[in-house]
C-alpha positions in Angstrom: 20.9 23.8 -18.1 19.2 27.3 -18.5 19.4 28.7 -22.1 21.9 31.6 -22.6 20.4 34.9 -21.7 21.7 36.4 -25.0 19.3 34.2 -27.0 16.6 36.5 -28.6 14.0 33.8 -28.1 14.3 33.8 -24.4 11.7 36.3 -23.5 8.6 37.4 -25.3 7.4 41.1 -25.3 5.4 41.6 -22.1 2.4 42.8 -24.0 2.3 39.6 -26.1 2.8 37.4 -23.0 -0.2 39.3 -21.4 -2.2 38.6 -24.5 -1.4 34.9 -24.3 -2.3 34.7 -20.7 -5.7 36.3 -21.5 -6.3 33.8 -24.3 -5.5 30.9 -22.0 -7.6 32.3 -19.2 -10.6 32.3 -21.5 -10.0 28.7 -22.4 -9.4 27.7 -18.7 -12.6 29.5 -17.7 -14.5 27.4 -20.2 -12.9 24.2 -18.8 -13.9 25.1 -15.2 -17.5 25.9 -16.4 -17.6 22.4 -17.9 -16.2 20.9 -14.7 -18.8 22.8 -12.6 -21.5 21.3 -14.8 -20.2 17.8 -14.3 -20.1 18.3 -10.5 -23.6 19.8 -10.4 -25.0 16.9 -12.6 -23.3 14.3 -10.3 -24.7 16.0 -7.2 -28.2 16.1 -8.6 -28.0 12.4 -9.6 -26.8 11.6 -6.1 -29.8 13.4 -4.6 -32.2 11.4 -6.9 -30.5 8.2 -5.9 -31.0 8.9 -2.2 -34.8 9.4 -2.8 -35.1 6.1 -4.8 -35.8 3.7 -1.9 -38.8 4.0 0.4 -37.3 3.8 3.9 -40.6 2.5 5.3 -40.6 -0.5 3.0 -37.1 -1.2 1.8 -36.3 -3.8 -0.8 -33.0 -5.5 -0.3 -32.1 -5.6 -4.0 -33.0 -1.9 -4.4 -30.9 -1.1 -1.3 -27.8 -2.8 -2.8 -28.3 -0.9 -6.1 -28.7 2.4 -4.4 -25.6 1.9 -2.2 -23.5 0.9 -5.1 -24.5 3.9 -7.2 -24.3 6.2 -4.1 -20.6 5.3 -3.5 -19.8 5.4 -7.2 -21.2 8.9 -7.5 -19.4 10.1 -4.3 -16.1 8.8 -5.7 -16.9 10.7 -9.0 -17.6 13.9 -7.2 -14.4 13.5 -5.1 -12.4 13.0 -8.3 -14.0 16.1 -10.0 -13.4 18.3 -6.9 -9.8 17.1 -6.6 -9.1 17.8 -10.3 -9.7 21.5 -9.7 -6.2 21.5 -8.0 -4.3 22.5 -11.1 -6.9 21.3 -13.6 -4.9 22.3 -16.7 -1.1 22.7 -16.8 -0.1 22.4 -20.4 -0.8 22.6 -24.1 0.8 21.1 -27.2 0.3 22.0 -30.8 1.0 18.8 -32.8 1.4 18.3 -36.5 -0.3 15.1 -37.7 -1.3 13.4 -40.9 -4.2 11.6 -39.3 -7.3 13.9 -39.5 -9.3 11.5 -37.4 -7.5 12.4 -34.2 -7.7 16.2 -34.7 -10.4 17.6 -32.4 -9.1 21.2 -32.1 -7.3 22.3 -35.3 -5.2 25.4 -35.0 -6.7 28.2 -37.1 -5.1 28.3 -40.5 -3.3 25.0 -39.9 -5.8 22.1 -40.3 -3.1 19.5 -39.9 -2.1 20.8 -36.4 -4.1 19.6 -33.4 -4.1 21.8 -30.2 -4.3 19.6 -27.2 -4.7 20.9 -23.6 -3.2 18.6 -21.0 -4.5 18.3 -17.4 -5.2 16.1 -14.4 -8.4 14.6 -15.9 -10.2 14.4 -19.2 -13.1 16.6 -20.2 -15.2 16.5 -23.5 -18.1 18.3 -25.0 -21.0 15.9 -25.3 -23.0 18.4 -27.3 -20.2 18.6 -29.9 -19.9 15.0 -30.7 -17.8 14.4 -27.6 -15.0 16.7 -28.8 -12.0 16.6 -26.5 -11.6 19.8 -24.5 -8.9 18.5 -22.0 -6.7 15.4 -22.3 -6.0 13.4 -19.2 -2.2 13.4 -18.8 -2.1 9.6 -19.0 -3.9 9.4 -22.3 -1.7 8.3 -25.3 -2.4 11.5 -27.2 -0.9 13.5 -24.2 2.4 11.6 -24.2 4.2 13.9 -26.6 3.9 16.6 -23.9 6.5 14.7 -21.9 8.6 13.1 -24.7 9.2 15.9 -27.1 12.6 17.5 -27.5 14.2 19.5 -30.3 16.0 16.4 -31.4 12.8 14.3 -31.3 9.9 16.7 -31.4 7.3 13.9 -31.8 5.4 16.2 -34.1 5.1 18.9 -31.4 5.5 22.4 -32.8 5.1 24.3 -29.5 4.8 23.0 -26.0 3.3 25.5 -23.5 3.4 25.2 -19.7 0.4 26.9 -18.2 0.9 28.1 -14.6 -2.3 28.6 -12.5 -3.3 29.5 -9.0 -6.7 28.3 -8.2 -8.7 29.2 -11.4 -6.5 32.0 -12.5 -3.8 31.7 -15.1 -0.7 33.3 -13.8 1.9 32.6 -16.5 2.8 30.7 -19.6 6.2 29.3 -20.7 6.6 28.1 -24.3 9.2 25.9 -26.1 9.4 25.9 -29.8 10.5 22.5 -31.0 10.4 22.9 -34.8 10.8 25.8 -37.2 7.1 25.8 -38.1 5.5 29.2 -37.3 1.8 28.9 -36.4 1.4 32.6 -35.5 3.9 35.3 -36.5 3.1 37.2 -33.3 4.2 34.2 -31.3 7.5 33.6 -33.2 9.7 34.8 -30.3 7.6 33.5 -27.4 9.7 30.4 -26.7 13.2 29.5 -25.7 15.0 26.6 -27.5 14.8 23.4 -25.6 18.1 22.2 -24.2 17.0 18.5 -24.1 15.1 18.6 -20.8 11.3 19.0 -21.4 9.7 22.0 -19.8 13.0 23.3 -18.3 11.7 26.6 -17.1 8.7 24.9 -15.5 10.9 22.1 -14.1 13.4 24.5 -12.5 10.6 26.5 -11.0 9.2 23.4 -9.5 12.6 22.2 -8.2 13.4 25.6 -6.6 9.9 25.9 -5.0 9.7 25.8 -1.2 8.9 22.4 0.3 5.5 22.1 2.1 5.8 19.0 4.1 3.8 17.1 1.5 5.2 15.7 -1.7 4.4 17.7 -4.8 3.1 16.2 -8.0 5.5 16.1 -10.9 2.7 15.6 -13.5 3.5 19.0 -15.1 7.2 18.3 -15.4 7.7 14.6 -16.0 10.9 14.0 -18.0 11.4 11.5 -20.8 13.3 8.8 -18.8 10.6 9.1 -16.1 7.7 8.9 -18.6 9.2 5.7 -20.1 9.1 4.0 -16.7 5.6 5.4 -15.8 4.1 3.9 -19.0 6.1 0.7 -19.1 3.8 -2.1 -20.1 5.7 -4.8 -18.1 3.2 -7.1 -16.4 5.7 -8.5 -14.0 8.2 -7.2 -11.4 10.0 -4.0 -12.4 12.8 -2.6 -10.3 13.4 1.1 -10.6 16.8 2.1 -9.4 18.3 5.5 -8.9 20.3 7.6 -6.5 18.9 10.3 -4.1 16.7 12.9 -5.8 16.2 11.1 -9.1 12.4 11.0 -8.6 12.0 7.3 -7.8 9.0 7.9 -5.5 7.3 10.4 -7.8 7.7 8.0 -10.8 6.3 5.1 -8.8 3.2 7.2 -7.8 2.6 8.5 -11.2 3.1 5.0 -12.6 0.3 3.7 -10.4 -1.9 6.6 -11.5 -1.2 5.6 -15.1 -1.9 1.9 -14.4 -5.2 2.8 -12.7 -6.2 4.8 -15.7 -5.2 2.1 -18.2 -6.4 -1.0 -16.2 -9.1 0.7 -14.2 -11.6 -2.1 -14.1 -9.2 -4.7 -13.0 -7.4 -2.6 -10.4 -10.6 -1.1 -9.1 -11.7 -4.7 -8.3 -8.4 -6.0 -6.9 -6.9 -2.8 -5.3 -3.4 -1.3 -5.2 -1.0 -1.5 -2.3 1.7 1.1 -1.8 4.3 0.3 0.9 6.5 3.0 2.3 9.3 3.1 4.9 7.6 4.9 7.7 4.4 6.8 8.6 6.0 10.2 8.1 6.8 9.2 4.5 3.2 8.0 3.9 1.9 11.3 5.2 4.4 13.1 3.0 3.1 11.4 -0.2 -0.5 11.1 0.8 -1.6 14.1 -1.2 0.0 13.1 -4.5 -2.4 10.4 -5.7 -5.6 12.3 -4.9 -4.2 15.3 -6.7 -3.6 13.0 -9.7 -7.3 12.0 -9.6 -6.8 8.7 -7.9 -8.2 7.5 -4.6 -8.9 4.0 -3.2 -5.3 3.0 -2.8 -4.0 1.3 0.3 -0.9 3.1 1.8 0.9 1.2 4.5 4.3 0.6 6.1 5.4 -3.1 6.4 5.0 -2.7 10.2 1.3 -1.9 9.8 0.5 -4.4 7.0 -0.9 -7.1 9.1 -4.6 -6.2 9.8 -5.4 -5.0 13.3 -1.7 -4.5 14.3 -0.3 -1.0 14.7 3.5 -1.3 15.3 4.6 0.9 18.3 7.4 -0.9 20.1 10.9 0.2 19.5 13.5 -2.5 19.0 17.3 -3.1 19.0 19.1 -3.4 15.7 20.2 -7.0 16.5 16.6 -8.0 17.2 15.4 -6.5 14.0 18.1 -8.3 12.1 17.2 -11.7 13.6 13.5 -11.2 13.1 14.1 -10.2 9.5 16.1 -13.4 8.8 14.3 -16.2 7.0 15.5 -18.5 9.8 12.4 -17.2 11.7 10.2 -19.4 9.4 11.7 -22.5 11.2 11.4 -20.9 14.6 7.8 -20.0 14.1 6.9 -23.4 12.7 8.4 -25.0 15.8 6.5 -22.5 18.0 3.2 -23.6 16.4 4.0 -27.3 16.7 4.8 -26.8 20.4 1.0 -26.5 20.9 0.4 -29.9 19.4 1.1 -31.7 22.7 1.1 -35.3 24.0 -0.1 -36.4 27.5 2.8 -36.9 29.9 1.2 -40.1 31.2 -1.8 -42.2 30.5 -5.1 -41.0 32.0 -8.5 -42.4 32.6 -11.5 -40.6 31.4 -15.2 -41.5 31.9 -17.8 -41.1 29.2 -21.4 -42.2 29.9 -20.1 -44.2 32.9 -17.6 -46.1 30.8 -14.0 -45.7 31.7 -11.6 -45.2 28.7 -7.9 -44.9 28.6 -6.2 -41.9 26.9 -2.5 -42.5 26.4 0.3 -41.1 24.4 -0.1 -43.6 21.6 -3.7 -42.5 20.8 -2.9 -38.8 20.8 0.3 -39.3 18.9 -1.5 -41.3 16.2 -4.0 -38.4 15.8 -1.2 -35.9 15.7 0.6 -37.8 13.0 -2.5 -38.1 10.9 -3.2 -34.4 11.2 0.4 -33.3 10.4 0.7 -35.6 7.4 -2.2 -33.7 5.8 0.2 -30.7 5.7 -2.6 -28.3 6.4 -2.3 -25.2 8.6 -2.7 -25.9 12.3 -6.3 -24.7 12.8 -7.4 -26.4 9.5 -5.8 -29.7 10.5 -7.6 -29.7 13.9 -10.7 -31.5 12.5 -8.5 -34.3 11.3 -6.9 -34.6 14.8 -10.4 -34.5 16.3 -11.7 -37.2 14.0 -8.8 -39.5 14.7 -9.1 -39.1 18.5 -12.9 -39.6 18.5 -12.5 -42.6 16.2 -10.0 -44.3 18.4 -12.0 -43.6 21.6 -15.2 -44.9 19.9 -13.5 -48.2 19.0 -12.2 -48.5 22.5 -15.6 -47.9 23.9 -17.1 -50.4 21.5 -14.6 -53.0 22.6 -15.7 -52.6 26.2 -19.5 -52.4 25.5 -19.6 -55.1 22.9 -17.3 -57.6 24.5 -18.7 -61.1 24.3 -18.6 -62.7 27.8 -18.0 -66.0 26.2 -14.9 -64.8 24.3 -16.5 -64.6 20.9 -16.4 -61.7 18.3 -17.5 -58.2 19.4 -21.3 -58.0 19.5 -21.4 -54.5 18.0 -21.4 -53.8 14.3 -20.1 -50.9 12.3 -23.4 -49.0 12.6 -23.1 -49.3 16.4 -19.6 -48.0 16.3 -20.6 -45.1 14.1 -23.4 -44.2 16.6 -20.8 -44.3 19.5 -18.6 -42.1 17.4 -21.3 -39.4 17.0 -22.2 -39.5 20.7 -18.5 -39.1 21.7 -18.1 -36.2 19.2 -20.9 -34.4 20.9 -19.5 -34.9 24.4 -18.1 -31.8 26.1 -15.2 -33.8 27.6 -14.0 -34.6 24.1 -13.9 -30.9 23.3 -11.8 -30.3 26.3 -9.3 -33.0 25.2 -9.1 -31.5 21.7 -8.5 -28.0 23.2 -5.8 -29.4 25.4 -3.8 -31.3 22.8 -4.6 -29.4 19.6 -6.0 -25.9 20.6 -7.3 -23.3 18.2 -4.5 -20.7 17.8 -4.3 -17.0 17.1 -1.2 -15.4 15.6 -1.0 -12.5 18.1 -1.3 -14.8 21.1 1.3 -17.3 19.7 3.8 -14.6 18.9 3.3 -12.8 22.3 3.6 -16.0 24.2 6.8 -16.9 22.3 8.6 -13.6 22.6 7.8 -13.1 26.3 8.9 -16.6 27.4 12.6 -17.6 27.6 11.5 -21.2 27.8 9.3 -21.0 24.7 12.2 -19.3 22.8 14.7 -22.0 24.0 12.3 -24.7 22.8 11.7 -23.2 19.4 15.2 -21.9 18.8 17.1 -24.7 20.6 19.8 -24.9 17.9 20.5 -21.2 17.8 23.1 -19.4 19.9 22.3 -17.7 23.2 22.7 -14.2 21.6 19.9 -15.0 19.2 17.7 -16.4 21.9 18.4 -13.4 24.2 17.7 -10.9 21.3 14.3 -12.4 20.7 13.1 -12.2 24.3 11.3 -9.1 25.6 9.7 -8.4 28.9 5.9 -8.5 29.0 4.4 -5.1 28.1 0.9 -3.7 28.2 -0.4 -1.4 25.5 -1.5 1.8 27.0 -3.7 2.6 23.9 -5.5 -0.8 24.1 -4.7 -2.9 27.2 -6.5 -5.9 25.8 -4.2 -6.1 22.8 -0.5 -7.0 22.8 1.9 -4.3 21.6 4.2 -5.3 18.7 7.2 -3.8 16.8 7.4 -3.2 13.1 9.5 -6.3 12.6 6.7 -8.4 14.2 4.2 -7.8 11.4 5.9 -10.2 9.1 6.1 -12.8 11.9 2.4 -12.4 12.5 1.7 -12.8 8.8 3.8 -16.0 8.7 2.0 -17.3 11.7 -1.4 -16.6 10.1 -0.3 -18.9 7.3 1.1 -21.6 9.5 -2.0 -21.5 11.7 -4.6 -21.1 9.0 -6.3 -17.9 10.3 -9.7 -17.5 8.7 -9.9 -14.5 6.3 -12.8 -11.9 6.7 -14.3 -12.8 3.3 -14.6 -16.5 4.3 -16.1 -15.5 7.7 -18.7 -13.4 5.9 -19.6 -16.2 3.6 -19.9 -18.5 6.6 -22.3 -16.0 8.2 -24.4 -15.9 5.0 -24.4 -19.7 4.9 -25.7 -19.8 8.5 -28.4 -17.3 7.6 -29.5 -19.5 4.7 -29.6 -22.5 7.0 -31.7 -20.6 9.5 -34.2 -19.8 6.8 -34.3 -23.4 5.7 -34.7 -24.8 9.2 -37.6 -22.4 9.8 -39.2 -23.4 6.6 -38.8 -27.1 7.5 -40.5 -26.5 10.8 -43.5 -24.9 9.0 -43.7 -27.8 6.5 -44.0 -30.2 9.4 -46.9 -28.1 10.8 -48.6 -27.7 7.4 -51.2 -30.3 8.2 -52.7 -28.0 10.9 -52.8 -25.0 8.6 -56.1 -23.1 8.7 -58.1 -23.9 5.5 -61.5 -22.7 6.5 -61.9 -19.9 4.0 -64.9 -17.7 3.9 -65.8 -14.5 2.1 -64.5 -12.2 4.8 -61.0 -13.6 5.7 -58.2 -15.5 4.0 -56.3 -18.3 5.6 -53.2 -17.3 7.5 -50.3 -18.7 5.5 -46.9 -18.4 7.2 -43.4 -18.5 5.6 -40.0 -18.9 7.1 -39.6 -15.1 7.2 -42.6 -14.9 9.6 -40.9 -17.3 12.0 -37.6 -15.4 12.2 -37.8 -12.4 14.5 -38.2 -8.9 12.9 -34.9 -7.6 14.3 -32.9 -10.4 12.6 -34.8 -9.9 9.3 -34.2 -6.2 9.4 -30.5 -6.7 9.9 -30.4 -8.9 6.8 -32.3 -6.3 4.7 -29.5 -3.8 5.3 -26.5 -3.5 3.0 -23.9 -5.2 5.2 -20.7 -4.4 3.3 -20.5 -1.1 1.6 -16.7 -0.7 2.1 -14.5 0.3 -0.7 -12.1 -2.2 -2.3 -9.2 -0.5 -0.4 -11.0 -0.8 2.9 -11.8 -4.5 2.4 -8.2 -5.1 1.3 -6.7 -3.4 4.3 -8.6 -5.7 6.7 -7.9 -9.0 4.9 -4.4 -10.5 5.3 -5.2 -12.9 2.4 -6.1 -10.1 -0.1 -4.5 -10.5 -3.5 -3.7 -7.0 -4.8 -3.7 -6.3 -8.5 -0.5 -4.2 -8.2 2.0 -3.5 -5.4 4.5 -0.6 -5.2 7.3 -0.8 -2.7 9.2 2.4 -2.0 12.6 2.3 -0.3 12.3 -1.4 -1.1 16.0 -2.0 -0.2 14.9 -1.8 3.5 12.7 -4.9 3.4 14.0 -8.0 5.2 13.6 -11.6 3.9 10.6 -12.1 6.2 9.0 -8.9 4.9 9.5 -9.9 1.3 7.6 -13.2 2.1 4.7 -11.1 3.5 4.6 -8.7 0.6 4.8 -11.4 -2.1 1.8 -13.2 -0.5 -0.2 -10.1 -1.3 0.7 -10.1 -4.9 0.5 -13.7 -6.3 0.4 -12.2 -9.9 3.8 -10.7 -9.2 2.8 -7.4 -10.9 4.9 -5.0 -8.9 6.9 -1.8 -9.1 9.9 -2.0 -6.7 11.7 1.3 -6.1 14.9 1.5 -4.3 18.7 2.1 -4.1 20.9 -0.5 -2.5 23.4 2.3 -1.8 20.9 3.7 0.7 20.2 0.4 2.6 20.2 1.1 6.3 18.4 -2.1 7.5 20.9 -4.7 8.7 18.7 -7.4 7.1 18.0 -5.3 4.0 18.7 -5.8 0.3 22.3 -6.1 -0.9 21.4 -7.5 -4.3 18.1 -7.4 -6.2 18.9 -10.7 -7.9 19.5 -12.5 -4.6 16.4 -11.0 -3.0 13.9 -11.6 -5.9 15.2 -14.9 -7.2 13.3 -17.1 -4.6 10.0 -15.5 -5.8 10.5 -14.8 -9.5 13.8 -16.3 -10.5 15.3 -14.0 -13.2 12.0 -12.8 -14.4 12.3 -9.2 -13.4 13.2 -6.0 -15.3 15.4 -3.2 -14.0 15.1 0.4 -15.1 17.5 3.2 -14.1 17.0 6.8 -13.3 20.2 8.9 -13.8 19.4 12.6 -13.2 19.2 14.0 -9.7 16.5 16.6 -9.7 16.4 17.4 -6.0 19.9 17.8 -4.6 22.2 20.6 -5.8 25.6 19.7 -7.2 27.4 21.4 -4.3 25.6 19.1 -1.8 26.1 16.0 -3.9 29.9 16.7 -4.2 30.1 16.1 -0.4 27.6 13.2 -0.3 29.4 11.4 -3.2 32.6 11.3 -1.1 30.7 9.5 1.6 29.1 7.1 -0.9 32.6 6.3 -2.2 33.5 4.8 1.2 30.8 2.0 1.1 30.0 1.8 -2.6 33.1 2.8 -4.6 31.8 1.1 -7.8 28.5 3.0 -8.0 28.2 5.7 -10.6 26.7 8.8 -8.9 23.6 10.4 -10.6 24.0 13.7 -12.3 22.7 16.8 -10.5 20.5 18.9 -12.8 21.2 22.2 -11.0 23.7 24.2 -9.0 22.8 26.8 -6.4 26.2 28.4 -6.1 26.0 27.8 -2.3 28.6 25.5 -0.9 28.1 23.1 2.0 28.7 24.9 5.4 31.0 22.8 7.6 31.1 23.8 11.3 33.3 22.2 13.9 30.9 23.1 16.8 27.5 24.8 17.0 24.1 24.3 18.5 21.8 22.7 16.0 18.7 24.3 17.6 20.1 27.8 17.3 21.0 27.2 13.6 17.6 25.8 12.9 15.9 28.9 14.4 18.3 31.1 12.4 17.3 29.4 9.1 13.6 29.7 9.9 13.9 33.4 10.6 16.0 34.0 7.5 13.8 31.9 5.2 10.4 31.4 6.8 8.7 30.2 3.7 10.9 27.1 3.5 11.2 23.9 5.5 14.3 23.4 7.6 15.3 20.3 9.6 18.0 18.9 11.8 19.0 15.3 11.2 21.1 13.3 13.7 21.7 9.8 14.9 18.6 7.9 16.1 20.3 7.4 19.5 20.6 11.2 19.9 17.3 12.2 18.4 15.3 11.0 21.4 16.6 13.9 23.4 14.9 16.3 21.0 11.6 14.3 20.7 9.5 17.3 21.7 11.3 19.8 19.4 9.7 20.4 16.0 12.1 19.9 13.1 14.5 17.4 14.7 14.7 13.9 13.1 16.5 10.7 13.7 18.1 9.4 10.6 15.7 6.4 10.6 12.7 8.8 10.2 13.8 10.6 7.0 13.8 8.0 4.3 12.1 9.4 1.2 11.7 12.9 2.7 13.2 16.2 1.6 13.6 19.6 3.1 14.8 23.0 1.7 17.5 23.5 4.4 19.2 20.6 6.2 21.5 20.6 9.3 23.3 17.3 9.8 24.4 17.2 13.5 27.2 14.9 14.6 27.8 12.8 11.4 30.3 10.6 13.3 27.5 9.5 15.7 25.3 8.6 12.7 28.1 6.4 11.3 28.8 4.7 14.6 25.1 4.2 15.5 24.5 1.3 13.1 26.3 -1.3 11.0 24.9 0.6 8.0 26.0 3.9 9.4 27.7 5.1 6.3 24.6 4.5 4.2 22.6 6.4 6.9 24.9 9.4 6.7 24.6 9.4 2.9 20.9 9.5 3.2 21.0 12.3 5.7 23.3 14.5 3.5 21.0 14.1 0.4 17.7 15.4 1.9 18.5 19.0 1.1 17.0 20.9 -1.9 18.7 24.2 -1.2 21.4 24.3 1.5 23.3 21.8 3.7 25.1 22.6 7.0 27.2 19.9 8.8 28.0 20.3 12.5 31.0 18.2 13.7 33.6 16.1 12.0 32.7 14.8 8.5 34.5 11.4 8.6 35.7 11.6 5.0 38.7 13.2 3.2 
């Protein structure tokens, strides 16, 4: 893809390149001066905000205003500071017939606008808000990514500006039309070969990996840009083989959406789901570097609030827990708590003996179930039915006419008995016994650690299924008071939260606010009753003491209410609320999600505005995705759009030649992506070697680059304390410069999806690949 070295346009005279670097350095210095001014102004404003409220006499409304502005300014300062990481990376000179959009005309060419592209926008307020730097997501910046010689989009020259800190270290130009803006620059650029920013792109692709994902904002390609800016307000599936930039496209897409729909998404939040915590750490730096924070990153195993998945689990167990059949099993597990008395019993209330039998309890249970409410929310209906029946039974006893006539008690008397029974502690005990309040964690723990409970809930499933669900009781060493769970349990807990009707934090906070208002009202009512004794003997020296409700409530409680009680960000609030409806959800490695996990994720996005990124050829989960249509149809029918990435930017052609032979075993109909580059280094195949020794050799030979050993999960445990060793289940979405795949046969034999796992392992390398042991393909 590199232009021929004989092209006279390939390299500019060194003196002229140096001149261009000096010119760009002067402009970049001005941008940083402007950025520094913005930071200083925001910091001064923050200082003034902190002094606004008198701490000795705080006003609640002023506190709220101060906290809101305080957090907003802190977020702004964070964005400004983060933007310094590669503030500016490009420039385009664009011919246009619209003078209204020209802010920086090129000298001598009034119809050409010079636009600098960077991670954020900057303008000159003193010069009628003239644009100094375009945010890469702005519409006027788009030609930087789209322009080619075939379709220049009006771009005369595209310049890639390389910086280190605040210093310009180099420039690469591409001339896309025959227009000459400066005769001295006529030979500064190489012809484009159809891939935008080829020199900059290849530099980025060949750069050493750091353990964190790099931003591609400087080198976004046309097919990627079209997906990033896609206006679809529904479900979009982005497919592509290894190395096609699916993850990078998804992250830059959410940065673009946050820029375009900032107000809406700032209020509702964005959720990004990744395959494992290593992956989330790997991508964690990308969004902040793009100027976006406040996004929730989570694995599906950590998606249920308060649960941190730690327990390992067998493949067969994960497959069963991922099956949608678990909905039926969990529903039965909840209903098992809605019990009936084994025999009639006699209870005594206020000295009156009543009979509680199966008929009474069953009637209450039927009434509650018919309401089709979640368990905890149906409990008041069960309680009401039970109390009503007992009240009528008590009325029949108390009001019986000794002469055999009609009952002596009226409806008002029965209502009074009802209220008295409802307040009796014995009734509370009965309700707790036959319709207890439930908690998802307790229910799931009790189900999975009891063979009897599993047999009751899964009575029509085979013994293998029941045995796979059972696990011995375990204690969490990190928190002995909490039950440890596996990654597959998160979706089950979420399902149980819906079946049970677990209260969400926002509702609980509203209930607390309501109780506070009621406390104020009760205090005021008490004062109103005492108003007749209010002191009204006024004289010239003293006023009457006039009390209000706030005088009755103790000072500590009042002070607590004066504080700003919830200054969490949208992302923090969303993370802690299982009912939160996100404005947009991105799922990376989405092919790994099970049917139960899809149910959990879809609840968090009722608008169905989602970007789903994956490749069914890389599915390693036994309950994962085989077909996007089959997976998505229960939720959106056919209303989803599929986009395809076709170019492999990461993996050299030499590595993909071997990997594609593996892919042909399990997906012969799939068309492999096209590798953009070739290293000239073939795959090294060794029949026998020590992976640790080879790893040390690679690190010594190429210390600036990342090297890793990938092997079967069953073998990786033996190397848990060795840095650089990974089980194949840990490396989804990751990449390394040098990869050693140890014992590929064990990877294939380790799982029903073993061929897919081997394909994933082979395609993690950006430079070289070494295989130790038999490669089980021709």
